[in-house]
mmCIF file of the N, C-alpha and C atoms, coordinates in Angstrom:
data_MODEL
# 
_entry.id   MODEL 
# 
loop_
_atom_site.group_PDB 
_atom_site.id 
_atom_site.type_symbol 
_atom_site.label_atom_id 
_atom_site.label_alt_id 
_atom_site.label_comp_id 
_atom_site.label_asym_id 
_atom_site.label_entity_id 
_atom_site.label_seq_id 
_atom_site.pdbx_PDB_ins_code 
_atom_site.Cartn_x 
_atom_site.Cartn_y 
_atom_site.Cartn_z 
_atom_site.occupancy 
_atom_site.B_iso_or_equiv 
_atom_site.pdbx_formal_charge 
_atom_site.auth_seq_id 
_atom_site.auth_comp_id 
_atom_site.auth_asym_id 
_atom_site.auth_atom_id 
_atom_site.pdbx_PDB_model_num 
ATOM 1   N N  . MET A 1 1  ? -66.388 55.902 -172.121 1.00 0.00 ? 1  MET A N  1 
ATOM 2   C CA . MET A 1 1  ? -66.655 55.443 -170.776 1.00 0.00 ? 1  MET A CA 1 
ATOM 3   C C  . MET A 1 1  ? -67.093 53.972 -170.814 1.00 0.00 ? 1  MET A C  1 
ATOM 4   N N  . ARG A 1 2  ? -66.681 53.244 -169.825 1.00 0.00 ? 2  ARG A N  1 
ATOM 5   C CA . ARG A 1 2  ? -66.970 51.811 -169.782 1.00 0.00 ? 2  ARG A CA 1 
ATOM 6   C C  . ARG A 1 2  ? -68.263 51.554 -169.026 1.00 0.00 ? 2  ARG A C  1 
ATOM 7   N N  . LYS A 1 3  ? -69.085 50.692 -169.594 1.00 0.00 ? 3  LYS A N  1 
ATOM 8   C CA . LYS A 1 3  ? -70.326 50.315 -168.924 1.00 0.00 ? 3  LYS A CA 1 
ATOM 9   C C  . LYS A 1 3  ? -70.062 49.193 -167.935 1.00 0.00 ? 3  LYS A C  1 
ATOM 10  N N  . LEU A 1 4  ? -70.799 49.226 -166.846 1.00 0.00 ? 4  LEU A N  1 
ATOM 11  C CA . LEU A 1 4  ? -70.731 48.115 -165.896 1.00 0.00 ? 4  LEU A CA 1 
ATOM 12  C C  . LEU A 1 4  ? -71.737 47.070 -166.343 1.00 0.00 ? 4  LEU A C  1 
ATOM 13  N N  . GLY A 1 5  ? -71.235 45.964 -166.808 1.00 0.00 ? 5  GLY A N  1 
ATOM 14  C CA . GLY A 1 5  ? -72.114 44.907 -167.276 1.00 0.00 ? 5  GLY A CA 1 
ATOM 15  C C  . GLY A 1 5  ? -71.932 43.661 -166.459 1.00 0.00 ? 5  GLY A C  1 
ATOM 16  N N  . PHE A 1 6  ? -72.489 42.605 -166.968 1.00 0.00 ? 6  PHE A N  1 
ATOM 17  C CA . PHE A 1 6  ? -72.421 41.338 -166.259 1.00 0.00 ? 6  PHE A CA 1 
ATOM 18  C C  . PHE A 1 6  ? -71.328 40.436 -166.814 1.00 0.00 ? 6  PHE A C  1 
ATOM 19  N N  . GLU A 1 7  ? -70.422 40.988 -167.615 1.00 0.00 ? 7  GLU A N  1 
ATOM 20  C CA . GLU A 1 7  ? -69.376 40.149 -168.184 1.00 0.00 ? 7  GLU A CA 1 
ATOM 21  C C  . GLU A 1 7  ? -68.351 39.707 -167.145 1.00 0.00 ? 7  GLU A C  1 
ATOM 22  N N  . ASN A 1 8  ? -68.218 40.445 -166.052 1.00 0.00 ? 8  ASN A N  1 
ATOM 23  C CA . ASN A 1 8  ? -67.267 40.089 -164.997 1.00 0.00 ? 8  ASN A CA 1 
ATOM 24  C C  . ASN A 1 8  ? -67.969 39.643 -163.720 1.00 0.00 ? 8  ASN A C  1 
ATOM 25  N N  . TRP A 1 9  ? -69.139 39.049 -163.841 1.00 0.00 ? 9  TRP A N  1 
ATOM 26  C CA . TRP A 1 9  ? -69.907 38.685 -162.646 1.00 0.00 ? 9  TRP A CA 1 
ATOM 27  C C  . TRP A 1 9  ? -69.182 37.648 -161.804 1.00 0.00 ? 9  TRP A C  1 
ATOM 28  N N  . GLY A 1 10 ? -68.422 36.775 -162.438 1.00 0.00 ? 10 GLY A N  1 
ATOM 29  C CA . GLY A 1 10 ? -67.686 35.757 -161.694 1.00 0.00 ? 10 GLY A CA 1 
ATOM 30  C C  . GLY A 1 10 ? -66.636 36.380 -160.789 1.00 0.00 ? 10 GLY A C  1 
ATOM 31  N N  . LYS A 1 11 ? -65.953 37.395 -161.304 1.00 0.00 ? 11 LYS A N  1 
ATOM 32  C CA . LYS A 1 11 ? -64.937 38.094 -160.512 1.00 0.00 ? 11 LYS A CA 1 
ATOM 33  C C  . LYS A 1 11 ? -65.565 38.795 -159.313 1.00 0.00 ? 11 LYS A C  1 
ATOM 34  N N  . TYR A 1 12 ? -66.690 39.469 -159.550 1.00 0.00 ? 12 TYR A N  1 
ATOM 35  C CA . TYR A 1 12 ? -67.362 40.172 -158.458 1.00 0.00 ? 12 TYR A CA 1 
ATOM 36  C C  . TYR A 1 12 ? -67.920 39.200 -157.428 1.00 0.00 ? 12 TYR A C  1 
ATOM 37  N N  . ALA A 1 13 ? -68.458 38.095 -157.892 1.00 0.00 ? 13 ALA A N  1 
ATOM 38  C CA . ALA A 1 13 ? -69.002 37.094 -156.978 1.00 0.00 ? 13 ALA A CA 1 
ATOM 39  C C  . ALA A 1 13 ? -67.885 36.504 -156.119 1.00 0.00 ? 13 ALA A C  1 
ATOM 40  N N  . PHE A 1 14 ? -66.733 36.237 -156.726 1.00 0.00 ? 14 PHE A N  1 
ATOM 41  C CA . PHE A 1 14 ? -65.602 35.691 -155.976 1.00 0.00 ? 14 PHE A CA 1 
ATOM 42  C C  . PHE A 1 14 ? -65.112 36.688 -154.929 1.00 0.00 ? 14 PHE A C  1 
ATOM 43  N N  . GLU A 1 15 ? -65.016 37.960 -155.296 1.00 0.00 ? 15 GLU A N  1 
ATOM 44  C CA . GLU A 1 15 ? -64.575 38.981 -154.337 1.00 0.00 ? 15 GLU A CA 1 
ATOM 45  C C  . GLU A 1 15 ? -65.560 39.111 -153.185 1.00 0.00 ? 15 GLU A C  1 
ATOM 46  N N  . PHE A 1 16 ? -66.844 39.145 -153.495 1.00 0.00 ? 16 PHE A N  1 
ATOM 47  C CA . PHE A 1 16 ? -67.861 39.255 -152.446 1.00 0.00 ? 16 PHE A CA 1 
ATOM 48  C C  . PHE A 1 16 ? -67.811 38.046 -151.526 1.00 0.00 ? 16 PHE A C  1 
ATOM 49  N N  . LEU A 1 17 ? -67.701 36.858 -152.110 1.00 0.00 ? 17 LEU A N  1 
ATOM 50  C CA . LEU A 1 17 ? -67.673 35.636 -151.318 1.00 0.00 ? 17 LEU A CA 1 
ATOM 51  C C  . LEU A 1 17 ? -66.435 35.567 -150.433 1.00 0.00 ? 17 LEU A C  1 
ATOM 52  N N  . SER A 1 18 ? -65.292 35.975 -150.952 1.00 0.00 ? 18 SER A N  1 
ATOM 53  C CA . SER A 1 18 ? -64.073 35.921 -150.144 1.00 0.00 ? 18 SER A CA 1 
ATOM 54  C C  . SER A 1 18 ? -64.131 36.930 -148.995 1.00 0.00 ? 18 SER A C  1 
ATOM 55  N N  . ILE A 1 19 ? -64.672 38.109 -149.231 1.00 0.00 ? 19 ILE A N  1 
ATOM 56  C CA . ILE A 1 19 ? -64.806 39.099 -148.158 1.00 0.00 ? 19 ILE A CA 1 
ATOM 57  C C  . ILE A 1 19 ? -65.819 38.616 -147.122 1.00 0.00 ? 19 ILE A C  1 
ATOM 58  N N  . PHE A 1 20 ? -66.916 38.037 -147.577 1.00 0.00 ? 20 PHE A N  1 
ATOM 59  C CA . PHE A 1 20 ? -67.938 37.516 -146.671 1.00 0.00 ? 20 PHE A CA 1 
ATOM 60  C C  . PHE A 1 20 ? -67.362 36.417 -145.785 1.00 0.00 ? 20 PHE A C  1 
ATOM 61  N N  . ILE A 1 21 ? -66.623 35.494 -146.374 1.00 0.00 ? 21 ILE A N  1 
ATOM 62  C CA . ILE A 1 21 ? -66.024 34.407 -145.601 1.00 0.00 ? 21 ILE A CA 1 
ATOM 63  C C  . ILE A 1 21 ? -65.013 34.947 -144.601 1.00 0.00 ? 21 ILE A C  1 
ATOM 64  N N  . ALA A 1 22 ? -64.237 35.957 -144.992 1.00 0.00 ? 22 ALA A N  1 
ATOM 65  C CA . ALA A 1 22 ? -63.247 36.533 -144.086 1.00 0.00 ? 22 ALA A CA 1 
ATOM 66  C C  . ALA A 1 22 ? -63.922 37.202 -142.881 1.00 0.00 ? 22 ALA A C  1 
ATOM 67  N N  . VAL A 1 23 ? -64.983 37.930 -143.120 1.00 0.00 ? 23 VAL A N  1 
ATOM 68  C CA . VAL A 1 23 ? -65.674 38.626 -142.020 1.00 0.00 ? 23 VAL A CA 1 
ATOM 69  C C  . VAL A 1 23 ? -66.350 37.626 -141.080 1.00 0.00 ? 23 VAL A C  1 
ATOM 70  N N  . VAL A 1 24 ? -67.016 36.628 -141.641 1.00 0.00 ? 24 VAL A N  1 
ATOM 71  C CA . VAL A 1 24 ? -67.681 35.626 -140.812 1.00 0.00 ? 24 VAL A CA 1 
ATOM 72  C C  . VAL A 1 24 ? -66.649 34.839 -140.003 1.00 0.00 ? 24 VAL A C  1 
ATOM 73  N N  . SER A 1 25 ? -65.522 34.517 -140.622 1.00 0.00 ? 25 SER A N  1 
ATOM 74  C CA . SER A 1 25 ? -64.458 33.801 -139.908 1.00 0.00 ? 25 SER A CA 1 
ATOM 75  C C  . SER A 1 25 ? -63.898 34.640 -138.762 1.00 0.00 ? 25 SER A C  1 
ATOM 76  N N  . ALA A 1 26 ? -63.727 35.926 -138.987 1.00 0.00 ? 26 ALA A N  1 
ATOM 77  C CA . ALA A 1 26 ? -63.209 36.796 -137.937 1.00 0.00 ? 26 ALA A CA 1 
ATOM 78  C C  . ALA A 1 26 ? -64.167 36.837 -136.748 1.00 0.00 ? 26 ALA A C  1 
ATOM 79  N N  . PHE A 1 27 ? -65.462 36.953 -137.012 1.00 0.00 ? 27 PHE A N  1 
ATOM 80  C CA . PHE A 1 27 ? -66.437 36.948 -135.920 1.00 0.00 ? 27 PHE A CA 1 
ATOM 81  C C  . PHE A 1 27 ? -66.438 35.607 -135.192 1.00 0.00 ? 27 PHE A C  1 
ATOM 82  N N  . ALA A 1 28 ? -66.358 34.508 -135.940 1.00 0.00 ? 28 ALA A N  1 
ATOM 83  C CA . ALA A 1 28 ? -66.369 33.184 -135.317 1.00 0.00 ? 28 ALA A CA 1 
ATOM 84  C C  . ALA A 1 28 ? -65.129 32.978 -134.456 1.00 0.00 ? 28 ALA A C  1 
ATOM 85  N N  . LEU A 1 29 ? -63.963 33.380 -134.931 1.00 0.00 ? 29 LEU A N  1 
ATOM 86  C CA . LEU A 1 29 ? -62.742 33.235 -134.146 1.00 0.00 ? 29 LEU A CA 1 
ATOM 87  C C  . LEU A 1 29 ? -62.773 34.093 -132.886 1.00 0.00 ? 29 LEU A C  1 
ATOM 88  N N  . GLU A 1 30 ? -63.298 35.297 -133.006 1.00 0.00 ? 30 GLU A N  1 
ATOM 89  C CA . GLU A 1 30 ? -63.402 36.169 -131.840 1.00 0.00 ? 30 GLU A CA 1 
ATOM 90  C C  . GLU A 1 30 ? -64.356 35.580 -130.809 1.00 0.00 ? 30 GLU A C  1 
ATOM 91  N N  . ASN A 1 31 ? -65.475 35.036 -131.266 1.00 0.00 ? 31 ASN A N  1 
ATOM 92  C CA . ASN A 1 31 ? -66.437 34.406 -130.368 1.00 0.00 ? 31 ASN A CA 1 
ATOM 93  C C  . ASN A 1 31 ? -65.822 33.190 -129.685 1.00 0.00 ? 31 ASN A C  1 
ATOM 94  N N  . TRP A 1 32 ? -65.097 32.372 -130.441 1.00 0.00 ? 32 TRP A N  1 
ATOM 95  C CA . TRP A 1 32 ? -64.439 31.193 -129.884 1.00 0.00 ? 32 TRP A CA 1 
ATOM 96  C C  . TRP A 1 32 ? -63.411 31.594 -128.830 1.00 0.00 ? 32 TRP A C  1 
ATOM 97  N N  . GLY A 1 33 ? -62.615 32.617 -129.120 1.00 0.00 ? 33 GLY A N  1 
ATOM 98  C CA . GLY A 1 33 ? -61.622 33.081 -128.150 1.00 0.00 ? 33 GLY A CA 1 
ATOM 99  C C  . GLY A 1 33 ? -62.262 33.635 -126.893 1.00 0.00 ? 33 GLY A C  1 
ATOM 100 N N  . GLN A 1 34 ? -63.357 34.342 -127.055 1.00 0.00 ? 34 GLN A N  1 
ATOM 101 C CA . GLN A 1 34 ? -64.062 34.898 -125.893 1.00 0.00 ? 34 GLN A CA 1 
ATOM 102 C C  . GLN A 1 34 ? -64.640 33.780 -125.035 1.00 0.00 ? 34 GLN A C  1 
ATOM 103 N N  . GLU A 1 35 ? -65.193 32.763 -125.676 1.00 0.00 ? 35 GLU A N  1 
ATOM 104 C CA . GLU A 1 35 ? -65.722 31.613 -124.922 1.00 0.00 ? 35 GLU A CA 1 
ATOM 105 C C  . GLU A 1 35 ? -64.611 30.937 -124.126 1.00 0.00 ? 35 GLU A C  1 
ATOM 106 N N  . ARG A 1 36 ? -63.430 30.778 -124.724 1.00 0.00 ? 36 ARG A N  1 
ATOM 107 C CA . ARG A 1 36 ? -62.302 30.156 -124.014 1.00 0.00 ? 36 ARG A CA 1 
ATOM 108 C C  . ARG A 1 36 ? -61.869 31.001 -122.822 1.00 0.00 ? 36 ARG A C  1 
ATOM 109 N N  . ARG A 1 37 ? -61.828 32.320 -123.020 1.00 0.00 ? 37 ARG A N  1 
ATOM 110 C CA . ARG A 1 37 ? -61.449 33.211 -121.911 1.00 0.00 ? 37 ARG A CA 1 
ATOM 111 C C  . ARG A 1 37 ? -62.485 33.148 -120.790 1.00 0.00 ? 37 ARG A C  1 
ATOM 112 N N  . ASP A 1 38 ? -63.747 33.124 -121.169 1.00 0.00 ? 38 ASP A N  1 
ATOM 113 C CA . ASP A 1 38 ? -64.806 33.053 -120.155 1.00 0.00 ? 38 ASP A CA 1 
ATOM 114 C C  . ASP A 1 38 ? -64.739 31.749 -119.370 1.00 0.00 ? 38 ASP A C  1 
ATOM 115 N N  . ARG A 1 39 ? -64.464 30.650 -120.042 1.00 0.00 ? 39 ARG A N  1 
ATOM 116 C CA . ARG A 1 39 ? -64.374 29.355 -119.347 1.00 0.00 ? 39 ARG A CA 1 
ATOM 117 C C  . ARG A 1 39 ? -63.186 29.316 -118.408 1.00 0.00 ? 39 ARG A C  1 
ATOM 118 N N  . LYS A 1 40 ? -62.086 29.979 -118.779 1.00 0.00 ? 40 LYS A N  1 
ATOM 119 C CA . LYS A 1 40 ? -60.918 30.009 -117.893 1.00 0.00 ? 40 LYS A CA 1 
ATOM 120 C C  . LYS A 1 40 ? -61.207 30.850 -116.649 1.00 0.00 ? 40 LYS A C  1 
ATOM 121 N N  . LEU A 1 41 ? -61.905 31.970 -116.827 1.00 0.00 ? 41 LEU A N  1 
ATOM 122 C CA . LEU A 1 41 ? -62.167 32.867 -115.706 1.00 0.00 ? 41 LEU A CA 1 
ATOM 123 C C  . LEU A 1 41 ? -63.275 32.372 -114.793 1.00 0.00 ? 41 LEU A C  1 
ATOM 124 N N  . LEU A 1 42 ? -64.296 31.773 -115.359 1.00 0.00 ? 42 LEU A N  1 
ATOM 125 C CA . LEU A 1 42 ? -65.444 31.323 -114.579 1.00 0.00 ? 42 LEU A CA 1 
ATOM 126 C C  . LEU A 1 42 ? -65.665 29.832 -114.794 1.00 0.00 ? 42 LEU A C  1 
ATOM 127 N N  . PRO A 1 43 ? -64.939 28.996 -114.098 1.00 0.00 ? 43 PRO A N  1 
ATOM 128 C CA . PRO A 1 43 ? -65.121 27.550 -114.300 1.00 0.00 ? 43 PRO A CA 1 
ATOM 129 C C  . PRO A 1 43 ? -66.470 27.090 -113.783 1.00 0.00 ? 43 PRO A C  1 
ATOM 130 N N  . LEU A 1 44 ? -67.066 26.171 -114.523 1.00 0.00 ? 44 LEU A N  1 
ATOM 131 C CA . LEU A 1 44 ? -68.351 25.611 -114.101 1.00 0.00 ? 44 LEU A CA 1 
ATOM 132 C C  . LEU A 1 44 ? -68.110 24.443 -113.167 1.00 0.00 ? 44 LEU A C  1 
ATOM 133 N N  . PHE A 1 45 ? -68.864 24.395 -112.075 1.00 0.00 ? 45 PHE A N  1 
ATOM 134 C CA . PHE A 1 45 ? -68.670 23.324 -111.089 1.00 0.00 ? 45 PHE A CA 1 
ATOM 135 C C  . PHE A 1 45 ? -69.601 22.183 -111.351 1.00 0.00 ? 45 PHE A C  1 
# 
């Protein structure tokens, strides 16, 4: 059986970072799109 060690920490860190960036980007894009839709529907005078 293989032990989970720290020999592949770079690979795990890269995977975690890429998933984190993807999720944060998705939330940011959704928020940006919602803001644009809100501005189109309710213009400020």
